[in-house]
C-alpha positions in Angstrom: 1.7 6.6 3.0 -1.7 8.1 2.9 -3.5 9.9 0.1 -6.9 10.4 -1.5 -7.9 11.0 -5.1 -11.3 11.5 -6.6 -13.0 12.2 -9.9 -16.5 13.2 -11.0 -18.0 10.9 -13.6 -21.0 11.4 -15.8 -22.4 7.9 -15.7 -24.9 5.4 -14.2 -23.9 4.9 -10.5 -24.8 1.1 -10.6 -22.8 0.6 -13.8 -19.8 2.3 -12.2 -20.2 0.2 -9.1 -20.4 -3.1 -11.1 -17.1 -2.1 -12.9 -15.3 -1.0 -9.7 -16.0 -4.2 -7.8 -15.2 -6.6 -10.6 -11.7 -7.7 -9.6 -11.2 -9.5 -13.0 -11.3 -6.1 -14.8 -8.9 -4.4 -12.4 -5.8 -4.6 -14.7 -7.6 -2.9 -17.6 -7.8 0.3 -15.5 -5.2 -0.1 -12.8 -2.0 -0.6 -14.8 0.0 -1.3 -11.6 -1.9 -4.6 -11.3 -1.1 -7.3 -13.8 -3.7 -9.9 -12.5 -5.7 -10.9 -9.5 -6.7 -14.5 -8.7 -9.2 -15.5 -6.1 -8.5 -18.6 -3.9 -10.8 -19.3 -1.0 -11.4 -16.0 0.9 -8.2 -14.3 -0.4 -7.0 -12.6 -3.6 -3.5 -13.0 -4.9 -2.2 -10.0 -6.8 0.6 -10.0 -9.4 1.8 -6.4 -9.7 3.1 -4.9 -12.9 6.5 -4.4 -11.1 8.2 -7.5 -9.8 6.1 -8.4 -6.8 3.1 -10.4 -5.6 0.7 -9.7 -2.8 -2.1 -11.2 -0.8 -5.3 -9.3 0.1 -8.8 -9.7 1.4 -11.6 -7.7 -0.1 -14.8 -6.5 1.6 -17.6 -5.2 -0.7 -20.5 -3.3 0.7 -23.2 -2.9 -2.0 -25.4 -0.9 0.3 -23.0 2.1 0.6 -21.0 1.5 -2.6 -17.8 0.9 -0.7 -15.0 -1.6 -1.3 -12.1 -2.2 1.1 -8.9 -4.0 0.0 -6.7 -5.1 2.9 -3.2 -5.9 1.7 -1.8 -8.6 4.0 1.5 -9.6 2.4 3.6 -8.2 -0.4 5.6 -5.1 -1.3 3.2 -3.1 0.9 0.6 -3.7 3.6 -2.4 -1.7 4.6 -5.7 -0.8 2.9 -7.3 0.9 -0.1 -10.9 2.1 0.1 -12.7 2.7 -3.1 -16.2 4.3 -2.8 -18.8 6.1 -4.8 -20.6 9.1 -3.5 -23.6 10.7 -5.2 -24.5 14.2 -4.1 -26.1 15.1 -7.4 -22.8 14.3 -9.1 -21.2 10.9 -9.1 -17.8 10.8 -7.6 -15.4 7.9 -7.5 -13.0 8.1 -4.6 -9.8 6.1 -3.9 -8.3 6.4 -0.4 -4.9 4.8 0.3 -3.3 4.0 3.7 -0.4 1.6 3.1 3.1 0.9 4.5 5.9 -0.1 2.2 8.0 -3.3 3.0 11.4 -2.6 4.6 13.2 -3.2 1.3 11.2 -0.4 -0.4 11.2 2.2 2.4 14.2 4.1 0.9 12.0 4.8 -2.2 9.0 6.1 -0.2 8.9 9.6 -1.7 9.3 8.3 -5.3 6.8 5.5 -4.8 4.2 7.7 -3.2 4.3 10.0 -6.3 4.1 6.9 -8.5 1.1 5.5 -6.6 -0.7 8.9 -6.6 -0.1 9.4 -10.4 -1.2 5.8 -11.1 -4.4 6.3 -9.1 -5.2 9.5 -11.0 -4.6 7.7 -14.3 -6.8 4.7 -13.3 -9.6 7.0 -12.2 -9.3 8.9 -15.5 -9.3 5.6 -17.5 -12.5 4.5 -15.7 -14.1 7.9 -16.4 -13.1 7.9 -20.1 -14.4 4.3 -20.5 -17.8 5.0 -18.9 -18.2 8.4 -20.6 -17.1 6.9 -23.9 -14.4 9.5 -24.5 -11.3 7.3 -24.8 -10.1 3.8 -25.4 -9.3 2.0 -22.0 -5.9 0.7 -23.1 -4.5 4.1 -23.7 
């Protein structure tokens, strides 16, 4: 399952980057993630639906790119989050994941769910940074 979503945000690029790479704040914006705990070099994710995952995270402060590699759980693959600034600041989320065998029958529905959830998360981040809405909405 592959897709890409992006949004333009009127904000400070470094402030956006600090927010994006702070895994402890993830669940405030990404409602599909209940919590993330770091142990050694890995992150253990509790999803909002019944399921847990294990991932690694690579953060590149020089080019404002973060790569999450999902190693175990209901899906495997990667999500790349990046910020581009060509006069306007854009937050981009690119997904390339494979569902576990037990979820493959639900691929079409789950892809729509993940795409909508990504759009909602990007909008929550935008609203938070632009001061136009409460994050918890």
